[in-house]
Backbone as CSV, one residue per row, in Angstrom:
resi,resn,N_x,N_y,N_z,CA_x,CA_y,CA_z,C_x,C_y,C_z
1,GLN,51.970,7.759,-22.879,52.271,7.545,-24.297,51.168,6.674,-24.896
2,VAL,50.593,7.154,-25.986,49.562,6.399,-26.684,50.165,5.851,-27.975
3,GLN,50.072,4.559,-28.139,50.615,3.916,-29.342,49.495,3.393,-30.220
4,LEU,49.699,3.502,-31.520,48.732,3.017,-32.486,49.365,1.895,-33.291
5,VAL,48.655,0.790,-33.397,49.146,-0.359,-34.152,48.123,-0.722,-35.214
6,GLU,48.590,-0.750,-36.460,47.709,-1.039,-37.578,47.879,-2.475,-38.043
7,SER,46.850,-2.954,-38.703,46.911,-4.280,-39.317,45.913,-4.341,-40.463
8,GLY,46.098,-5.340,-41.330,45.094,-5.595,-42.358,45.489,-5.259,-43.770
9,GLY,46.653,-4.673,-43.990,47.060,-4.367,-45.357,47.404,-5.635,-46.118
10,GLY,47.667,-5.461,-47.403,48.037,-6.614,-48.211,47.853,-6.358,-49.684
11,LEU,47.869,-7.453,-50.430,47.735,-7.407,-51.889,46.355,-7.918,-52.263
12,VAL,45.680,-7.178,-53.118,44.338,-7.563,-53.545,44.168,-7.170,-55.006
13,GLN,43.323,-7.895,-55.700,43.032,-7.548,-57.087,42.031,-6.405,-57.158
14,ALA,42.085,-5.687,-58.243,41.124,-4.609,-58.462,39.702,-5.152,-58.344
15,GLY,38.862,-4.377,-57.658,37.498,-4.803,-57.403,37.317,-5.526,-56.089
16,GLY,38.421,-5.893,-55.482,38.365,-6.621,-54.229,38.200,-5.702,-53.030
17,SER,38.295,-6.322,-51.850,38.081,-5.596,-50.601,39.179,-5.911,-49.592
18,LEU,39.423,-4.950,-48.731,40.329,-5.117,-47.597,39.764,-4.334,-46.424
19,THR,40.069,-4.801,-45.226,39.704,-4.064,-44.022,40.953,-3.776,-43.210
20,LEU,41.184,-2.511,-42.934,42.294,-2.090,-42.092,41.784,-1.861,-40.669
21,SER,42.637,-2.177,-39.717,42.308,-1.957,-38.313,43.432,-1.168,-37.668
22,CYS,43.088,-0.424,-36.650,44.088,0.330,-35.890,43.621,0.374,-34.441
23,ALA,44.491,-0.042,-33.545,44.151,-0.072,-32.127,45.087,0.825,-31.343
24,ALA,44.517,1.554,-30.411,45.299,2.431,-29.539,45.536,1.743,-28.205
25,SER,46.740,1.910,-27.695,47.061,1.351,-26.388,47.869,2.348,-25.591
26,GLY,47.838,2.191,-24.267,48.550,3.085,-23.375,47.768,3.188,-22.081
27,SER,48.112,4.159,-21.287,47.404,4.325,-20.027,46.807,5.719,-19.948
28,SER,45.617,5.777,-19.399,44.961,7.050,-19.096,44.876,7.983,-20.291
29,PHE,44.131,7.572,-21.290,43.926,8.458,-22.427,42.458,8.465,-22.830
30,THR,42.081,9.538,-23.497,40.749,9.690,-24.050,40.898,9.967,-25.542
31,LEU,40.232,9.161,-26.336,40.298,9.347,-27.783,39.168,10.250,-28.255
32,ASN,39.495,11.162,-29.107,38.478,12.008,-29.737,38.261,11.568,-31.176
33,SER,39.063,12.036,-32.056,38.871,11.755,-33.472,39.876,10.726,-33.973
34,TRP,39.470,10.069,-35.052,40.329,9.128,-35.757,40.359,9.526,-37.235
35,GLY,41.481,9.214,-37.860,41.566,9.451,-39.295,42.405,8.386,-39.965
36,TRP,42.105,8.146,-41.235,42.948,7.299,-42.072,43.534,8.187,-43.172
37,TYR,44.825,8.011,-43.422,45.536,8.757,-44.442,46.290,7.758,-45.307
38,ARG,46.720,8.208,-46.479,47.544,7.346,-47.315,48.609,8.179,-48.011
39,GLN,49.672,7.476,-48.378,50.795,8.165,-49.004,51.444,7.255,-50.030
40,VAL,51.679,7.832,-51.197,52.419,7.174,-52.263,53.796,7.809,-52.307
41,PRO,54.857,7.030,-52.505,56.212,7.622,-52.549,56.270,8.791,-53.512
42,GLY,56.850,9.899,-53.018,56.980,11.090,-53.830,55.815,12.044,-53.725
43,ASN,54.741,11.583,-53.067,53.570,12.436,-52.899,53.353,12.774,-51.428
44,GLU,52.545,13.803,-51.198,52.200,14.151,-49.829,51.178,13.162,-49.275
45,ARG,51.169,13.042,-47.969,50.174,12.207,-47.312,48.812,12.879,-47.458
46,GLU,47.816,12.108,-47.828,46.480,12.674,-48.043,45.462,12.029,-47.134
47,SER,44.482,12.811,-46.767,43.412,12.312,-45.914,42.467,11.432,-46.727
48,VAL,42.088,10.320,-46.140,41.175,9.385,-46.788,39.802,9.420,-46.120
49,ALA,39.807,9.307,-44.794,38.540,9.277,-44.054,38.788,9.774,-42.643
50,PHE,37.707,10.260,-42.031,37.817,10.866,-40.706,36.537,10.557,-39.945
51,ILE,36.673,10.320,-38.640,35.483,10.081,-37.827,35.651,10.784,-36.486
52,THR,34.609,11.456,-36.053,34.664,12.225,-34.811,34.307,11.349,-33.609
53,SER,34.379,11.960,-32.444,34.083,11.235,-31.211,32.635,10.769,-31.147
54,ILE,31.749,11.436,-31.881,30.341,11.032,-31.848,29.964,10.232,-33.095
55,GLY,30.969,9.873,-33.888,30.704,8.980,-35.014,30.401,9.643,-36.337
56,THR,30.511,10.947,-36.403,30.311,11.637,-37.679,31.522,11.390,-38.569
57,SER,31.288,10.954,-39.794,32.387,10.600,-40.675,32.403,11.476,-41.926
58,SER,33.572,11.552,-42.526,33.739,12.263,-43.788,34.793,11.531,-44.602
59,TYR,34.732,11.721,-45.925,35.595,10.969,-46.826,36.159,11.867,-47.922
60,ALA,37.323,11.481,-48.412,37.852,12.102,-49.617,36.937,11.730,-50.782
61,ASP,36.816,12.632,-51.732,35.944,12.368,-52.878,36.355,11.099,-53.622
62,SER,37.643,10.818,-53.644,38.155,9.679,-54.403,37.729,8.332,-53.827
63,VAL,37.303,8.309,-52.554,36.935,7.033,-51.936,35.477,6.992,-51.489
64,LYS,34.790,8.099,-51.645,33.405,8.184,-51.188,32.560,7.117,-51.887
65,GLY,31.775,6.409,-51.096,30.937,5.356,-51.640,31.622,4.004,-51.723
66,ARG,32.937,3.976,-51.537,33.683,2.708,-51.602,34.303,2.337,-50.258
67,PHE,34.706,3.331,-49.483,35.359,3.103,-48.192,34.394,3.479,-47.075
68,THR,34.515,2.772,-45.956,33.705,3.061,-44.777,34.581,3.045,-43.537
69,ILE,34.554,4.143,-42.807,35.307,4.231,-41.552,34.349,3.994,-40.392
70,SER,34.810,3.292,-39.387,34.000,3.065,-38.189,34.933,2.971,-36.988
71,ARG,34.368,3.109,-35.811,35.175,3.035,-34.596,34.458,2.185,-33.560
72,ASP,35.251,1.548,-32.718,34.725,0.780,-31.592,35.366,1.361,-30.344
73,ASN,34.631,2.172,-29.637,35.181,2.850,-28.472,35.505,1.877,-27.342
74,THR,34.844,0.735,-27.309,35.121,-0.244,-26.256,36.473,-0.914,-26.466
75,LYS,36.941,-0.888,-27.722,38.228,-1.509,-28.049,39.287,-0.472,-28.413
76,ASN,38.949,0.806,-28.293,39.882,1.878,-28.681,40.438,1.625,-30.076
77,SER,39.537,1.324,-30.984,39.957,0.929,-32.328,39.158,1.650,-33.411
78,VAL,39.790,1.733,-34.573,39.146,2.284,-35.749,39.369,1.315,-36.897
79,TYR,38.424,1.304,-37.832,38.491,0.379,-38.953,38.244,1.142,-40.258
80,LEU,38.786,0.605,-41.329,38.515,1.155,-42.651,38.202,-0.020,-43.568
81,VAL,36.945,-0.128,-43.956,36.532,-1.142,-44.909,36.645,-0.541,-46.302
82,MET,37.457,-1.194,-47.116,37.720,-0.676,-48.463,37.159,-1.658,-49.487
83,ASP,36.144,-1.229,-50.183,35.502,-2.046,-51.218,35.802,-1.471,-52.605
84,SER,35.564,-2.293,-53.600,35.755,-1.860,-54.989,37.099,-1.180,-55.180
85,LEU,38.126,-1.824,-54.680,39.459,-1.220,-54.717,39.953,-1.050,-56.146
86,LYS,40.716,0.014,-56.343,41.281,0.360,-57.639,42.803,0.398,-57.525
87,PRO,43.506,0.207,-58.631,44.975,0.300,-58.566,45.459,1.635,-57.992
88,GLU,44.722,2.689,-58.228,45.136,3.995,-57.699,44.948,4.123,-56.186
89,ASP,44.353,3.120,-55.560,44.274,3.097,-54.096,45.556,2.549,-53.470
90,THR,46.462,2.062,-54.286,47.729,1.535,-53.791,48.514,2.621,-53.077
91,ALA,48.889,2.356,-51.833,49.598,3.334,-51.003,49.918,2.689,-49.655
92,VAL,50.695,3.409,-48.874,50.841,3.065,-47.457,49.752,3.822,-46.709
93,TYR,48.980,3.092,-45.923,47.864,3.679,-45.179,48.264,3.848,-43.716
94,TYR,47.963,5.019,-43.185,48.302,5.360,-41.808,47.026,5.729,-41.045
95,CYS,46.930,5.261,-39.811,45.861,5.763,-38.964,46.420,6.894,-38.103
96,ASN,45.519,7.751,-37.714,45.857,8.903,-36.890,44.791,9.048,-35.819
97,ALA,45.229,9.356,-34.605,44.273,9.532,-33.518,44.614,10.779,-32.730
98,GLY,43.586,11.502,-32.360,43.750,12.676,-31.512,42.962,12.505,-30.237
99,GLY,43.500,13.030,-29.150,42.811,12.910,-27.882,43.576,13.590,-26.772
100,PHE,43.389,13.082,-25.551,44.007,13.706,-24.382,44.550,12.639,-23.435
101,THR,45.658,12.974,-22.804,46.176,12.227,-21.669,46.267,13.209,-20.504
102,PRO,46.555,12.732,-19.307,46.726,13.676,-18.188,47.814,14.715,-18.461
103,ARG,48.709,14.428,-19.397,49.791,15.359,-19.706,49.391,16.387,-20.753
104,GLY,48.242,16.180,-21.375,47.801,17.127,-22.386,47.330,16.433,-23.647
105,PRO,47.080,17.196,-24.702,46.571,16.620,-25.944,47.646,15.834,-26.695
106,PHE,47.194,14.903,-27.504,48.105,14.168,-28.367,47.499,14.027,-29.747
107,ASN,48.367,13.789,-30.698,47.972,13.509,-32.073,49.019,12.552,-32.616
108,ASN,48.691,11.291,-32.663,49.669,10.244,-32.964,49.344,9.495,-34.243
109,TRP,50.385,8.863,-34.785,50.277,8.113,-36.028,50.635,6.650,-35.812
110,GLY,49.990,5.807,-36.600,50.401,4.422,-36.661,51.635,4.279,-37.533
111,GLN,52.136,3.035,-37.614,53.381,2.785,-38.337,53.172,2.669,-39.836
112,GLY,51.939,2.535,-40.263,51.634,2.407,-41.676,51.508,0.958,-42.101
113,THR,50.618,0.718,-43.040,50.438,-0.623,-43.590,50.248,-0.509,-45.098
114,GLN,50.943,-1.365,-45.830,50.938,-1.290,-47.287,49.676,-1.928,-47.854
115,VAL,49.037,-1.203,-48.750,47.915,-1.735,-49.519,48.302,-1.676,-50.995
116,THR,48.267,-2.813,-51.646,48.614,-2.886,-53.062,47.438,-3.494,-53.820
117,VAL,46.974,-2.774,-54.824,45.845,-3.236,-55.632,46.359,-3.498,-57.042
118,SER,46.269,-4.740,-57.456,46.754,-5.111,-58.789,45.630,-5.007,-59.815
119,SER,46.029,-4.670,-61.026,45.016,-4.506,-62.092,44.766,-5.806,-62.825
């Protein structure tokens, strides 16, 4: 079983910055890709950023140039640096990880962390 634990959400003023972290734990797993998603009540969960096993990243148009995803394979962790935050970035942010265990592939989610941007 691979578990993901997120941290770093909170309240920030528009124009400010936050860094989200997500760490994977468990036994005998290999991580491939990581992703950050967000969801506003009443809306579908949307992809924010994605990073592959070799570090290739991609972003939603709405956050391109403001958010940066990175990973630390030595710590089984992924990060999302969010700069120039806007009120419309307010959402619950979830990390997602895909990979393999001896039992087969997995695709797991973190518990979510609230990000609130005040105007």
